[in-house]
N, C-alpha and C positions, 0 to 999 in steps of 0.2 A: 117707065123709068129707066134711065141708063144704068148699065151695070158697072161695078168698080170692083177693082181687084186690090186688096191690101196684103202687102207681103213686108214681113218681118226682115231684118237686116243681117244681124252677125248671126252666123252659122244657118242662115236661109238664103237670102239673096247674095251673101258672101260666104266664101269657103273659110273666112278667117273672122277675127274678132276686131271690128274698128277702133275699139277702145284701146286696144293693146297697140295698135298701128298708132294711134295720136299720143299714147305715152311713151312710145320708142321715139318719135319724131318732134316732140315738143320741145325738148330741151335745145335741139338743134336749131330748130326755127326760131327759139328765142334768142340764141347766141347771134343768129344771123340779123335779129332785130337790135342788136348792141344791147341786149337786157341780160348780162351774166347773173346778177341777183336773182333774176326771176327764173333763170335755168337752174339756178342751184337750188332755188326753193322748189321747183316743179321735181328735180331729181329726187330732193329729199322726201317728198310726198310720196313718190313713187317707191322708194325704199321704205317708207313706214307701211305702205300697204302690202309690200313684198313680205314683211315680218309680221303682218296681221297687227300692227298697232293702231291703224285705222281703219274704219270700216270703207267700203267700196263708195258709198254715197258720199261721204265726206270727202273722200280723194278727189272723185270725180267733179265736186262743186269747186272745190279749191283750185284745181287744175284749170276748170274752165274760167274762173276768174281771172287767173293769171294770163291765161291765152288771150281772152276778150280784152284785156288791158293793153297787150303789147302786140298781138298778131295783126297783119293787115288782111284785107279781103281776099288778096291774092294767095296769101298763105293758107287760107282756108281752102281755096279753089284748087292748090296744088297737093293738098292733102287729100282732097276728094279724087283727084287723079291717080294718087297712090292707091288709095282704098278702092277705085273701080278696077284696078289689076287684079283684086281677088274676088271679082263677081264670080258666082256659080252659073256657068252658062246655060245648065238645064233648067234652073228656075228662071232666068232672065228670058230664055226663050218661051218658057210657058207664058209669062206675063205678056210678052210681046204678042203671043198668039191670040192672046184676050184682046190685047189693044187692036190687033188687026180687025177685030170682031166689033169694035167701037167701045170697048170698054174703058172707063178712066183707069189710071194704075196710081197707086200711093204706096209710099214707104211706112210703115208703122213701126215704130222702133223706140227702145229706151236710149239710143245712140243720142249725142249731142246734135241738137238743131243746127249748130254753127257749121258742121261738115256735111250733115244730111242734106241740108238743102242745096248747095252746090252740087252733090252728087245725084240728087234729084234732076237738077237743071241739065247735068251731064247726060243723063239717061233718057231725058226728055219725057219724065213721069209728070205727073199733073200736081202732085204735092206731096207733103210729108206731115206725119203726125209723130214728133220728137221730143226729147227731153228739153224743156225751156228752162235757160238759165233764170234765176231770181236773184235779187239783191240780198234777201234775207234767207240764210240756208235753212231756217224753220220752216219756209214757204217751199222749199225744193222738193218737187216730186218728179221721181222717174216714171217715164211713159211706159209702164208695163202692168201688168194684172188688170184689175179693175179700172184703173186710168186709162190704159189703152182702151178697153173695150167702150168706156163711156165717150172717149173721144171720137172713136170710129162712129158709133152711134150718132153723135152730135153733128159730124161732118155729112153722115148720110142723109139725115133728116134735113139740114141746112142747103145741101147741094141737091136735094132731090134725087138722090141716088139710091140704087138697090145693090147689097152686096153680092157679089158673083162668086167671088173666090178669096179666101183667107189663108195665107200659107205661111207657116212657120215651123220652126223646128223646136221649140222650147216650152216647157211645162207651165212658164210664168203666162202663157197665152190661153190657158184653159178658160178663163173667164168669156173670152170672145169665142173660142172654139165651141163652149158650151151651148152658147146663143146660136150658133152656125153649125152644127156637127156636120151636116150634109155638105157643107160649102167649105170646110175646111181641109188643107192638104198638108200632110206632115212632110218634111225633107229629111230624108237620111236619118229616121229616128232610130235610138238605141231601143233595145228591147223593153227596158223600164219605161221609156217615154211612150212607145207604143202600146204598152198595157194602159197607162193612165190616160191616154186619149182615146182607148177603146172603151174604157168605162162609160165615157160621155157619148159614144157613138160615132167617133172618128175613124174612118177605115180606109181613106184615102190617101196614098203615098206618092212622093217623087224620089226615086233612088238612083244612085249613081250605079 
């Protein structure tokens, strides 16, 4: 079976948080699309989140709904290029080294599918597991924790792949790491994160 590398996005493949980039750029992109009302609404949602008046999931869903209504495909592609400027080259070099040995490469992230897909295409990776927008907020599920684990397992089974490496920086990914402790690699972990993962047998690191 062909091997597959799965890499988390924010704080792992990136040195930054892609959602923060999206939040900063969205009002400007909406203004360029002549949607000032939507830009004001997006800015208001971001401020509500800043003051902890709404939770992250609700803000994320509403911002995505606004963006999907008004942005064009090339806006998402432009955003992907901006995000790509924050690539962690040490992690990318590791993924690329596995690709040269014949492994498939996938981004597995709670980030939005809308900009993760063009980023994947920009990097030449094989695919993404990311947060999908749903018309009903009640059905909205961020791609993290057990949801990410289950979707990775589903992809591995359907594509007849074996997991070769799982790269992350975040305790949200402990469900996947618990299933593959010997294949999990932590990126620049804090001492607390390293201790959490060590409890499940993860001892491999990529450090700056």
